[in-house]
C-alpha positions as CSV (number, residue, x, y, z in Angstrom):
1,M,77.4,52.8,46.7
2,V,74.0,54.4,47.8
3,L,72.8,57.7,46.6
4,S,70.9,60.0,48.8
5,S,68.5,63.3,48.1
6,E,68.9,63.9,51.8
7,P,71.8,66.6,52.8
8,K,74.7,65.0,55.7
9,T,74.1,68.8,56.9
10,D,70.6,70.4,58.4
11,L,70.4,73.2,56.4
12,T,66.8,74.4,58.0
13,D,67.1,76.9,59.9
14,L,64.1,78.8,62.3
15,M,63.2,81.7,60.0
16,L,62.5,79.3,57.2
17,L,59.7,78.0,60.2
18,I,59.0,81.4,61.1
19,Y,58.0,82.2,57.7
20,A,55.5,78.5,57.3
21,G,54.0,79.9,60.4
22,I,55.4,76.6,62.3
23,L,57.1,79.3,64.9
24,Q,56.4,82.7,65.7
25,P,58.8,85.3,66.6
26,G,59.0,86.0,70.4
27,F,58.1,82.3,71.3
28,T,59.7,81.0,74.3
29,L,61.8,78.1,73.9
30,T,62.7,76.2,77.1
31,A,64.9,73.1,78.1
32,D,66.3,71.7,81.0
33,H,69.7,70.7,81.7
34,D,70.8,68.9,84.6
35,G,67.6,69.9,86.3
36,D,68.3,73.9,86.0
37,P,65.3,75.3,83.7
38,I,66.6,77.2,80.5
39,E,64.7,79.7,78.2
40,A,65.3,81.4,75.1
41,T,63.4,83.7,72.3
42,V,63.3,82.9,69.1
43,L,64.0,86.6,67.1
44,A,61.7,88.2,64.1
45,D,65.3,87.1,61.9
46,G,65.1,83.5,63.0
47,R,68.1,84.0,65.5
48,I,67.7,83.1,69.5
49,S,68.1,85.0,72.0
50,C,70.0,83.1,75.0
51,R,71.6,84.0,78.0
52,S,72.0,87.8,77.1
53,R,73.5,86.8,73.7
54,I,72.1,86.0,70.5
55,W,72.8,82.3,68.5
56,V,72.4,81.4,64.9
57,T,71.4,77.9,65.3
58,P,69.4,76.1,67.9
59,T,72.9,73.9,68.3
60,S,75.1,77.0,69.2
61,A,72.4,78.4,71.8
62,A,71.9,74.9,73.5
63,R,75.8,75.0,74.0
64,A,76.2,78.1,75.5
65,A,73.2,77.0,77.8
66,T,74.7,73.7,78.8
67,G,78.7,73.9,77.6
68,Q,78.4,70.9,76.3
69,E,80.0,70.4,72.7
70,D,78.0,67.3,71.7
71,I,74.3,68.6,72.0
72,D,71.9,68.5,69.4
73,G,69.9,72.2,69.8
74,W,67.0,70.9,67.6
75,A,66.1,68.3,70.4
76,F,67.1,70.3,73.0
77,W,64.6,73.6,72.6
78,S,60.9,72.9,72.8
79,S,58.3,75.4,72.4
80,T,55.0,75.5,74.2
81,V,52.0,76.7,71.9
82,N,48.4,76.1,73.3
83,G,49.5,74.1,75.9
84,V,51.6,71.5,73.7
85,T,55.0,71.4,74.3
86,T,57.1,70.3,71.0
87,S,60.8,70.0,70.0
88,L,62.8,72.1,67.8
89,A,63.1,68.8,65.8
90,K,59.8,67.8,65.3
91,L,58.6,71.5,64.4
92,R,61.0,71.4,62.0
93,D,59.4,67.8,60.5
94,R,56.3,69.3,60.5
95,Y,58.2,71.8,58.4
96,R,59.6,69.6,56.2
97,R,56.9,67.5,55.8
98,Q,54.5,70.4,54.1
99,Q,57.8,70.5,51.4
100,P,56.3,69.5,48.0
101,R,58.1,66.5,46.9
102,P,60.4,67.6,43.9
103,E,59.4,65.7,40.9
104,H,62.5,64.5,39.2
105,A,64.6,63.5,42.8
106,P,67.6,61.9,42.5
107,S,67.4,57.9,41.9
108,Q,69.1,56.1,44.6
109,R,71.4,53.3,43.3
110,T,73.0,50.1,44.7
């Protein structure tokens, strides 16, 4: 059996990215679904405004925007800053790299 220190559920939320200065409230998120451009806005509390509704997670906003249940909102949405478009998934990865590693991480056993 292999024990992992990585959670099975992604507990990162946009508020953490805002606190880290990676995202800013008011940033526009963009996506393309079947050739249809879709926009959403990052709110100050880390939620997303999309299609006149407020969503708690990138995935719930992506589901609402596309009608698809099997969608990863972190990969679906992107933000463009200084002419560079980056997916939320890559921004989340950047946030995770900035976090200090715990000194006493659980060991892996086989």
